[in-house]
N, C-alpha and C positions, 0 to 999 in steps of 0.2 A: 517513491524515491528520482525518479522524474518528473514527475506534476511540483514535487518541494524543492527539485533543485529549479528548474525553469521560472519559478514563480519566486524563488530567495535573490536566481539573478536579475530575474523582472523589477523586480522594489528595491532591493537593499541600493543600488550606486541612489536612486529614489530620497529615501530613509535614511542613508549614514554616507552619501556622497563617492562609497568605491561599491565593488562588487567584495563582497562580506563570504566567508567561506558556513554553508549548512552545516549544521550543529546536530550530528548524526551518536544518537542515543539508543540502547538495544540495554532491556531487560537481560541484569542482569539473575544466570544462571547455571547453578554448578551442571560442570561437564558441555555448556556451552564452547565452540573453543572459534572465541572473537579473532584471532589471528585467520582462521581459514575463511571465515570471511572478510576481511579484509584483502586475505589474496586472493578471493573472487571475485572481489567487485575491482579491482587492480588490473587482473582477465579481461573484467567485461570491459575495462576502459581501454585495454590493447586493445578486442578488437570490435569494437564501434563500428567499423567505416568493410568490414569484408561481411562476406554472402551470409558468416555466421550467425549476423548477429538478429536474434529469431523479432526482437519488437521494430518493425519498421513503421507505428503510428509514429513512434517519439524516445525520446532517448534522453537519461540521465545527461545534466550540464557541469559538465568535469570540469568547468569554471570556478564552480563553486563546490563541488565534493572530493574531498582528501578520504581518500579509503582508510588511508595511518593514521585518521582523527578520529575516527570509533568512541565509544566511549561504554561501557556496558556501566548501568547504574539500577540501583535498588528502588524499583517503586516510593516505598515509603517515602526515599528520600528527594523523589522528581515526580512531581505530582503530574506533568506532561505524561508520564506514559503512565500513571491509572487511569487516566481517559482511553491512551489509546488501547492499556489490555481492555476496558471498558468498552468500544467500539467491537471493537476484532472479537471478544465473547459473544456481543450479542449480534453481530453477521456469520461466527459458526455455529450460532444457537438456531437461528434461522435459516440454516440449511443443511445445517448433517444433523443429519436424525441422532437422538440418546438411547442410551439403552434399551428405553422403550417403543423406538421406533418416532418420535416425535420430534416435532419439528417447532419453530416460532416462528412464525410468518409477522406477529404483530410486534417483533422486535426492530425488522428491517421496517418496517413499515414507520414506527415511529422516525427512525434515522434517518430515511429514504426523501426527506427534501430537504436535508443538509447536504449532502451529495450534490458533489461539483458538476454542474452541468455547462457545456457549450452546446453551444446553439441549441437550447431548450432536452439535451438527449444525455442520459446520466452513462446508461451504456459503454462501456472503452474509453469511458473520458473520467466519469471518478467512482466507477465500481467495474471492476474489467473482469473478466475469467481467463483464466488464464490453462492450459492454451485454450488460445481463444474459440478454436472449434471445437472445442470441448463436448459430447456429447452422453450422457447415460438416461439413465429410465429415472424418474423423478416421479416423487408422489404428487399428489395435489397440492399441500401445503408448500414443496418444495417450488413448483411450480410459480404457485403466486408470493409467494417471498423474492423468488428474482424477479415476476413482474413487476415489482415496485421498482427496481434499478433496472430496467428497460429487458428484461430477458422476458420472451414470450408476449 
């Protein structure tokens, strides 16, 4: 959301002549509390200038983000959600072991060239592990997956 809000703030005045709000759409899921997500984003907005705010590299541009405007939609009615779900699933399958202990580095290898790079770097720019200092034992295939996006 940090990057999307900054891109929206940067490009919307050029395209529309004014700052437009970022449209935030979540995949509609049973049992997911969207109001809780809205409250959490409001909490982040209020805490952005305190020492608590852990993301010191970038922050959400609140001029273009309205947490109250989050919309849940069904993927069949919102094609962009299908793309987002596909990307998230591919990245997950490239890093997290399935029930057979297999990961698929080839998925992230295909996606990696399209991931945002700033000054030639994807790690922490277009692809970021959280928490940042995360360290865990990794299989060779997990290491290979993360190497495609600048880790290792």
